[in-house]
C-alpha positions, 0 to 999 in steps of 0.5 A: 460473481461474488468475491471469495477472498482469503483474509490474513491467517493470524493477527496479533495487535497491541503495544509491544506485540513486536516482541512476539515475533521470535515465538511466532516464526519459530515453528516455521523455521523448520520449513525449506532451507531453515532460514528467514529473510527480513526486509526492513526499511533502511530508515531503521538501520542502526536504530533501536528497532533493528536491534530488536529484530530476531534474526539469527546467524543463518538468516538474511537481513536486508535494509531497503531504501524505499525513498529512492524508488517504489517497489519495482519488478526488476528489484523483486526478481533480483532479490529472489534470484540472489537469495535462491542462488546463495542460500536456497529457498527460505522458510519465510520472509518478514517485511518491516516498514511501510506499504512499500516494504509490505509489498516487497515482502508479499511479492518476493514471497510469491516469486520464490515459487513462481518462475520467470519475471514478476512482470508476467504476473502483474494482474489478477490471479496470474500467480500459479503457485502459493508463495512461501510464508510471509509476515508483515509488520507495518511501521506506518499506518494508512496504506492497508498493505498489511491486509491487501491481496495486492502487492503493487509493483512498477514495471517497464510498461505499467504499475500494477499489482500481483493480486491473488489470494496467496498475496495476503500475509500469513501473519501480521503484527500490529504494534502501534509503538512502532509508528511513534517516530514517523515524521509529521508530513509522512504520517499525514500523507500515508494516513490520507491514503487510508481516508482516500481508500474509504472515500473511493470505496464508498463513491463507486458502483461496487460499494456494498454493506460489507465494504461499508461496515469496515469503511465507515469505521475507518473514516470515523477513526480518521476523523478522530485522528485528523479533525476532532479535538486532540487531533495529531500524533499521539499514542492514542491516535497511533492506535486508532490510525493503525486500526483505521488502516486495517479496516480501510484495506478490508473495506477495499477488499470487497470494493475497489479504489477509483479515480484518485488512485488511477491518477496517482499511478500516473504521477508515481510512474512518470514523476516518481511521486510517493504513493500517499503524496500522489494521492493527495495531489490528485484528490485535491482536484477531484470534487467532481468525483468526491464532493464534500470529502475533498473539502474535508480533506482541505480542512485536514491540510489546514489543521495539520499545516500541510501545504500541497504544491500548486500548478505543478503541471506548468513544469510538465511537458505535453508528452509527460501529461499524455503518458500519465493519462495513458497509464491512468486510462489503462486502469480499467477496474478503477474506472469501472468502479468510479464511473461504471462499466460503460465508462469508455463511453463517458470518459476519454484520454483527453478528459484525464489529461485535463485533470492532470493539467489542473494539478 
């Protein structure tokens, strides 16, 4: 069965594009109870960007500390219930921040119109009704969340996305100026999420010319940013990485992530690692799956003076390793892509645990 996916309805790109938000959402304000919800990374509270958000007296502005915990189901349910109780159904929701904020905005938009806990909808096409209007403004590049049809949430039992065509943003504002203040290590780890997306996409059985068209360009842009002469954070590279992130996400839409993301989900749920960082920890040990790309990644680490910790597993209990392994093992769609649909005949829980013990 070929995928018949929905893309972003509208995209505005360019330095200063953020200034168009008020004009963009004005027609939507007439819908539902005539107010918008803005969810914003707490990093920007009290900073210049926060003063530029076009929120009005009737709107709800919420700063969320994503450094405390990645998006989780109870958080989404509580956010929805609180707003509905206080003000009713919003006209729309705007997410301003990195991948976690993007996922919070997408997931909450869906849950405003779907009853019960978000845990009921973790999986493919489980959402029953379209959500409210949702707009994404990435302030860091690499996750691909701005174009993804998945809103990844950690729940009591699993880390898995709300994935359907209604998850995709109605509007995205891509303004490279907004990424200028990202700390170097965070810029690197999140940028590597894009690079790893594309390597995973091209290394599995679902890879195809559609994915290749976007993925090859995303990888080329990543190499310009992270390897070539003039590498590093700059105005020009901020623009390149923002487009690489978009293209990397689009490449995945018609392909899939693989072993690295499966391992990173275990690290995120059990050890609380941030997504991009967890990907880097895992990718560094996956030559079996990704060959020369792992060596290229290690060269990028050297170029940007990024040191990944070694021998982390020495401080992990066997119980933690097996819990991580079970989380990774349960991500069937990722192993289908990475190894083949007969992967359970070739790959065991203990094989996965062996990789965690190398980290």
